[in-house]
C-alpha positions in Angstrom: 0.0 0.1 0.0 1.2 3.4 -0.7 1.8 5.8 2.4 -0.2 8.8 2.4 2.9 11.1 1.7 3.2 9.3 -1.5 -0.3 9.6 -2.6 0.3 13.4 -1.9 3.2 13.2 -4.1 1.0 11.2 -6.9 -1.7 14.0 -6.7 0.7 16.8 -6.9 2.4 15.1 -10.1 -0.9 14.5 -11.8 -2.1 18.2 -11.1 1.4 19.7 -12.9 0.9 17.1 -15.5 4.5 16.3 -15.0 6.2 14.2 -17.9 9.6 12.2 -16.6 10.6 10.9 -20.0 10.7 11.4 -23.6 9.8 7.8 -24.3 6.4 6.3 -23.2 7.1 4.4 -20.0 6.9 0.7 -20.8 8.0 -2.5 -19.2 10.3 -4.9 -20.9 7.8 -7.6 -20.9 4.7 -5.0 -22.4 4.0 -7.2 -25.0 4.9 -10.9 -24.0 0.8 -11.0 -23.9 -1.3 -11.5 -26.7 -3.8 -8.6 -27.2 -6.6 -11.2 -26.2 -5.0 -12.3 -23.0 -4.5 -8.4 -22.4 -8.0 -7.8 -22.6 -9.3 -10.8 -20.7 -7.1 -9.8 -17.8 -8.2 -5.8 -18.2 -12.2 -7.2 -18.5 -11.7 -8.8 -15.0 -10.3 -5.8 -13.4 -12.6 -3.5 -14.5 -15.8 -5.8 -13.6 -14.3 -5.1 -10.0 -13.8 -1.7 -10.5 -17.4 -1.2 -11.7 -18.6 -3.5 -8.7 -16.7 -1.5 -6.1 -18.5 1.5 -7.4 -21.8 -0.1 -6.7 -23.1 -1.0 -10.4 -25.4 -3.9 -11.2 -23.5 -5.8 -13.6 -26.4 -7.9 -14.0 -28.1 -5.1 -15.9 -28.4 -5.6 -19.5 -27.0 -2.1 -20.4 -23.7 -2.8 -17.9 -23.2 -6.4 -18.1 -21.1 -6.1 -21.4 -19.2 -2.8 -20.2 -16.0 -4.8 -18.8 -15.5 -6.5 -22.5 -16.2 -3.5 -24.3 -13.8 -1.7 -22.1 -11.2 -3.7 -22.4 -11.4 -3.9 -26.0 -11.2 -0.4 -26.6 -8.2 0.0 -24.5 -6.4 -2.4 -26.4 -7.7 -2.2 -29.7 -8.4 1.4 -30.2 -7.3 4.0 -27.6 -4.2 2.6 -26.4 -3.1 0.7 -29.6 -0.1 3.1 -30.3 1.5 1.4 -27.6 2.1 -1.6 -29.6 5.1 -1.0 -32.2 3.3 -3.7 -34.0 0.7 -1.1 -35.2 3.1 1.4 -36.0 2.2 3.1 -39.7 4.0 2.1 -42.6 5.6 5.1 -43.7 7.0 5.6 -47.3 8.9 8.5 -48.6 9.6 9.5 -52.0 12.2 11.4 -53.7 11.1 14.8 -54.3 11.1 14.7 -58.1 9.2 17.6 -59.0 11.6 19.9 -56.8 9.2 21.5 -54.8 11.3 23.7 -52.5 8.8 25.3 -50.5 6.7 24.8 -47.4 4.2 21.9 -47.3 1.7 22.3 -44.4 -0.7 20.1 -43.2 -3.5 21.8 -40.6 -6.1 20.8 -38.5 -5.1 16.9 -37.9 -7.9 16.0 -35.4 -6.5 13.7 -32.7 -7.5 11.9 -29.5 -5.3 10.9 -26.8 -5.5 10.1 -23.2 -3.9 11.8 -20.3 -1.6 9.5 -18.3 -2.3 11.3 -15.2 -5.8 10.5 -14.8 -7.0 8.5 -18.0 -9.3 11.4 -19.4 -9.3 12.7 -22.6 -7.2 14.8 -24.9 -8.5 16.0 -27.6 -7.2 18.6 -30.3 -5.7 19.5 -33.6 -2.2 19.1 -34.9 -0.6 21.5 -37.6 2.5 20.3 -39.3 5.1 22.0 -41.7 8.0 20.7 -43.6 10.5 21.9 -45.9 11.9 18.9 -48.0 15.8 18.2 -48.1 14.7 15.5 -51.1 12.2 13.5 -49.5 8.6 14.1 -49.5 5.7 12.1 -47.4 2.0 11.2 -48.4 -0.3 13.6 -46.9 -2.4 10.9 -44.8 1.1 9.6 -43.3 1.1 12.9 -41.4 -2.0 12.3 -40.0 -1.5 8.5 -39.5 1.8 9.5 -37.5 0.0 11.8 -35.4 -3.0 9.3 -34.8 -0.2 6.6 -33.6 1.7 8.8 -31.1 -2.0 9.9 -29.6 -3.1 6.5 -29.1 -1.4 5.8 -26.1 -1.4 7.4 -22.3 0.3 10.8 -23.1 1.7 14.1 -21.7 1.2 16.6 -24.5 5.0 17.8 -24.3 5.9 14.2 -25.0 3.4 13.6 -27.8 4.7 16.8 -29.7 8.3 15.8 -29.2 7.5 11.9 -30.6 5.8 13.3 -33.4 8.6 15.9 -34.2 11.4 13.1 -33.8 9.4 10.9 -36.2 8.9 13.2 -39.0 12.7 14.4 -38.7 13.8 10.9 -38.9 11.3 9.4 -41.9 12.0 12.8 -43.9 15.6 13.1 -43.0 15.7 16.5 -42.4 15.5 18.9 -39.4 13.2 21.4 -41.6 10.2 20.4 -39.6 7.5 22.2 -37.5 5.0 20.9 -35.2 2.0 22.7 -33.2 -0.6 21.1 -31.1 -3.6 22.5 -29.4 -5.7 20.6 -27.2 -8.4 20.7 -24.5 -7.7 18.3 -21.6 -10.6 16.9 -19.6 -8.5 16.3 -16.6 -8.5 20.2 -16.6 -12.2 20.6 -17.8 -14.0 17.9 -16.0 -12.2 17.5 -12.8 -10.0 19.7 -10.4 -10.3 23.0 -11.5 -12.7 22.5 -14.2 -11.9 25.0 -16.4 -14.0 24.3 -19.6 -12.8 27.1 -21.8 -8.9 26.9 -21.6 -6.6 25.0 -24.1 -2.8 23.5 -24.2 -0.6 24.7 -27.1 2.9 23.1 -27.7 5.4 24.1 -30.3 8.4 22.1 -31.8 10.6 22.9 -34.6 14.1 22.8 -36.0 16.1 23.5 -39.1 14.8 26.5 -41.2 12.0 27.1 -38.8 14.3 28.6 -36.5 14.0 31.7 -38.7 11.0 33.7 -37.7 10.0 34.4 -41.2 9.6 30.7 -41.6 7.7 30.2 -38.6 5.5 33.6 -39.4 4.6 32.1 -42.9 3.8 28.6 -41.2 1.5 30.6 -38.5 0.0 32.4 -41.4 -0.9 29.2 -43.1 -2.6 27.1 -40.4 -4.8 30.2 -39.3 -6.5 30.4 -42.8 -9.9 29.5 -42.9 
């Protein structure tokens, strides 16, 4: 059992939305069990949680909930934990010699706060200048979706997406902006329903203000 002091520290870390590592914290044996085995265990434990809350699992509406939650966790909202689900990313030579900025704006994502397991809902905006490689537009959406589908902290998520883009595009000329509403802020704690969180990461030519300004203009177009 955790001590009272430890629990207070846990609350502080959660309320401050602290991140302790760039990589998503995973145990070495994280993928020893199959998805089906994980779902079975999660279903059993979630049934216990529901019963502790006083819910009647003999009710037709509730009796299938532990199964549905287990399937949702493993197959959907936390599917980005498993490297086997990483999207296949193909890049191509920039044969048409396009040398200006490419921007993909308003990429919707749904993630989950790792501190309270509540939704993070927002938009990502990505820009890059090719150094010889280009990427299919839908692949940008898939990269965002992959890193969003795990317990996250927004600062880590943007760094993971930024680093992945730099790697696949073989360039530092990448910029990422993420704007999100955190339900751990809006539905609990301070219960502020109007605020949102913005994060920014960039490198290469985007260290120059004029490039960043052009990017901001493009993502704000309606």
